C-alpha positions as CSV (number, residue, x, y, z in Angstrom):
1,X,145.6,15.5,292.8
2,X,146.6,18.8,291.3
3,X,144.5,21.9,291.0
4,X,145.0,24.9,288.8
5,X,143.3,28.2,289.5
6,X,143.4,30.8,286.8
7,X,142.5,34.5,287.2
8,X,142.9,37.8,285.4
9,X,140.8,37.5,282.3
10,X,138.3,40.2,281.2
11,X,137.1,42.6,278.6
12,X,139.6,45.2,277.3
13,X,139.9,47.5,274.4
14,X,142.5,47.0,271.6
15,X,145.9,48.2,272.7
16,X,145.3,47.6,276.4
17,X,146.9,45.1,278.7
18,X,145.9,42.2,280.9
19,X,147.8,39.9,283.2
20,X,146.8,36.3,283.7
21,X,147.8,34.2,286.7
22,X,147.6,30.4,287.3
23,X,148.4,28.9,290.6
24,X,149.0,25.2,291.1
25,X,148.3,23.4,294.3
26,X,148.1,19.8,295.6
27,X,150.5,16.9,295.1
28,X,152.7,18.8,292.6
29,X,156.2,17.4,292.9
30,X,158.6,18.4,290.1
31,X,157.2,20.9,287.6
32,X,158.6,20.2,284.2
33,X,156.9,23.1,282.4
34,X,154.0,25.5,282.7
35,X,152.3,27.5,280.0
36,X,149.3,29.0,278.4
37,X,147.1,27.9,275.5
38,X,144.0,29.5,274.0
39,X,141.0,28.5,272.1
40,X,138.9,30.9,270.0
41,X,135.4,30.1,268.9
42,X,135.4,27.6,266.1
43,X,139.2,27.1,266.3
44,X,141.5,24.5,267.8
45,X,143.3,25.1,271.0
46,X,146.7,26.6,270.3
47,X,149.9,27.2,272.2
48,X,150.5,30.8,273.4
49,X,153.5,30.6,275.6
50,X,155.4,28.1,277.7
51,X,158.2,28.2,280.2
52,X,160.3,25.3,281.4
53,X,161.8,24.6,284.8
54,X,165.0,26.0,283.4
55,X,163.2,29.2,282.5
56,X,163.4,28.6,278.7
57,X,160.4,30.3,277.1
58,X,158.6,29.6,273.8
59,X,156.0,31.8,272.1
60,X,153.7,31.4,269.2
61,X,154.7,33.8,266.5
62,X,151.6,36.0,266.7
63,X,152.3,37.1,270.3
64,X,156.1,37.6,270.2
65,X,157.1,41.0,271.4
66,X,153.6,41.6,273.0
67,X,153.2,38.7,275.5
68,X,155.6,37.6,278.3
69,X,155.4,34.4,280.3
70,X,157.0,34.1,283.7
71,X,157.0,31.8,286.8
72,X,157.1,32.2,290.5
73,X,158.8,29.0,291.6
74,X,158.0,29.5,295.3
75,X,154.3,30.0,294.6
76,X,154.0,27.4,291.8
77,X,152.4,30.1,289.8
78,X,152.7,31.0,286.1
79,X,151.9,34.5,284.7
80,X,151.1,35.8,281.2
81,X,151.6,39.5,280.7
82,X,149.6,40.5,277.6
83,X,150.3,43.9,276.1
84,X,149.1,45.6,272.9
85,X,146.1,43.3,272.8
86,X,144.3,42.8,269.5
87,X,140.8,41.6,268.7
88,X,142.3,38.4,267.4
89,X,143.6,37.6,270.8
90,X,140.1,37.1,272.0
91,X,139.8,33.5,273.3
92,X,139.5,31.3,276.3
93,X,143.0,31.0,277.8
94,X,143.9,27.8,279.5
95,X,146.8,27.2,281.9
96,X,148.7,23.9,281.5
97,X,151.2,22.2,283.8
98,X,153.4,19.2,283.1
99,X,154.6,17.4,286.2
100,X,157.2,14.7,286.7
101,X,160.5,13.6,285.1
102,X,160.4,10.0,283.8
103,X,156.6,9.7,284.1
104,X,154.9,13.0,283.2
105,X,151.4,14.1,283.9
106,X,149.6,17.0,282.4
107,X,146.9,19.1,284.0
108,X,144.7,21.9,282.7
109,X,143.0,24.9,284.3
110,X,139.4,25.6,283.8
111,X,140.0,28.5,281.4
112,X,139.6,32.3,281.6
113,X,137.9,34.4,279.0
114,X,139.8,37.2,277.4
115,X,137.8,39.5,275.1
116,X,139.4,42.4,273.2
117,X,136.8,44.7,271.6
118,X,136.2,48.3,271.1
């Protein structure tokens, strides 16, 4: 089994920064990709940022230039650096990991709340 432990959420004011972390443990094997999704109240879960094993990154348009996703391969950890936060960034942020090559398995973290408010 694979466990994902997220940390770093909280309440901040507009324009401030937060850093989210997600550490994977257990029977991991080959990590294909790691990333972050978010879900605001009344909305569907959406992709925020992903990073592949080859360090190729992908961002949703609304966070480009403000958010940065990175990985620590030795620690099986993915980070999301969030700068210039806006109220519309308020959501529960979920970590996602895709494991395997031919047969792929997906795991989700429990979610961490990010609230941007003055």
